[in-house]
C-alpha positions as CSV (number, residue, x, y, z in Angstrom):
1,M,94.3,-106.0,-11.2
2,A,93.9,-105.7,-7.5
3,R,97.6,-105.8,-7.0
4,L,98.0,-103.0,-9.6
5,A,95.6,-100.9,-7.5
6,E,97.5,-101.7,-4.4
7,L,100.8,-100.9,-6.1
8,S,99.3,-97.6,-7.3
9,A,98.4,-96.7,-3.8
10,V,101.9,-97.4,-2.6
11,V,103.4,-95.2,-5.3
12,I,101.0,-92.4,-4.5
13,I,101.8,-92.6,-0.8
14,A,105.6,-92.6,-1.6
15,V,105.2,-89.6,-3.8
16,A,103.1,-87.8,-1.2
17,V,105.6,-88.5,1.6
18,T,108.5,-87.4,-0.6
19,E,106.7,-84.2,-1.6
20,A,105.7,-83.4,2.0
21,L,109.3,-84.1,3.2
22,W,110.8,-81.9,0.4
23,R,108.3,-79.1,1.2
24,S,109.0,-79.4,4.9
25,V,112.7,-79.1,4.4
26,R,112.3,-76.1,2.2
27,I,109.8,-74.4,4.6
28,F,111.4,-75.2,7.9
29,G,115.0,-75.3,6.6
30,G,116.8,-73.0,9.1
31,R,113.7,-71.6,10.8
32,D,112.5,-72.7,14.2
33,H,108.9,-72.6,13.0
34,A,106.7,-71.6,10.1
35,P,103.4,-69.8,10.1
36,D,100.4,-71.9,11.0
37,E,98.8,-71.5,7.6
38,V,101.9,-72.9,5.9
39,K,101.9,-75.9,8.2
40,E,98.2,-76.4,7.6
41,S,98.6,-76.2,3.9
42,L,101.4,-78.8,3.9
43,R,99.3,-81.1,6.1
44,L,96.2,-80.8,3.9
45,Q,98.2,-81.4,0.7
46,L,99.5,-84.6,2.2
47,G,96.0,-85.5,3.2
48,R,94.7,-85.0,-0.3
49,W,97.4,-87.4,-1.6
50,L,96.5,-89.9,1.1
51,A,92.8,-89.7,0.3
52,I,93.5,-90.6,-3.3
53,S,95.6,-93.6,-2.1
54,L,92.7,-94.7,0.1
55,E,90.5,-94.8,-3.0
56,F,93.0,-97.1,-4.8
57,L,93.2,-99.3,-1.7
58,L,89.4,-99.5,-1.5
59,A,89.3,-100.5,-5.2
60,A,91.8,-103.2,-4.6
61,D,89.8,-104.6,-1.7
62,I,86.6,-104.6,-3.9
63,L,88.5,-106.4,-6.7
64,L,89.9,-109.0,-4.3
65,T,86.5,-109.6,-2.7
66,A,84.8,-109.8,-6.1
67,I,86.9,-112.9,-7.1
68,A,85.7,-115.3,-4.4
69,P,83.6,-113.6,-1.8
70,T,82.7,-115.3,1.5
71,W,80.4,-113.7,4.1
72,D,83.5,-113.0,6.1
73,D,85.2,-111.3,3.2
74,I,82.1,-109.2,2.5
75,G,81.9,-108.2,6.2
76,K,85.6,-107.2,6.2
77,L,85.1,-105.3,3.0
78,G,82.1,-103.5,4.5
79,A,84.1,-102.5,7.5
80,I,87.1,-101.4,5.5
81,A,84.9,-99.4,3.1
82,F,83.1,-97.7,6.0
83,L,86.4,-96.7,7.7
84,R,88.0,-95.4,4.5
85,T,84.9,-93.6,3.4
86,A,84.7,-91.9,6.8
87,L,88.3,-90.9,6.7
88,N,87.8,-89.4,3.2
89,F,84.6,-87.6,4.3
90,F,86.2,-86.0,7.3
91,L,89.4,-85.1,5.5
92,Q,87.3,-83.5,2.7
93,K,85.3,-81.5,5.3
94,E,88.5,-80.3,6.9
95,I,90.0,-79.3,3.5
96,E,86.8,-77.4,2.6
97,A,86.7,-75.6,5.9
98,H,90.3,-74.6,5.6
99,E,89.9,-73.3,2.1
100,R,86.7,-71.4,3.0
101,Q,88.5,-69.8,5.9
102,H,91.3,-68.7,3.6
103,G,89.1,-67.5,0.8
104,R,89.9,-70.2,-1.8
105,A,87.7,-72.4,-3.9
106,A,86.9,-75.8,-2.4
107,H,88.0,-77.6,-5.5
108,P,90.9,-75.8,-7.2
109,D,91.6,-76.6,-10.8
110,H,95.3,-77.3,-10.0
111,T,97.5,-77.6,-6.9
């Protein structure tokens, strides 16, 4: 089950990178630069995908540690969980600030 969660994270990251690359080519395709809001939107959308993948990776770590935990494993899991939670927290704060600044809801129904 842990491997499935890890594989899911890899697939999500691959989709995110592919989408970001495709959007970048469409946006920047013949232009030297795009408006800052467009760049920020692209970056934040990639960040949303990466945040989802971090959740899957954390789930995989929890599943792996639940099988045969040692104190070392539990300590590593705690550090990993803290770092991933902090990344998600700050990413969400940045997304919410950007959406407030541009007059959008913090949690849109669809993207």
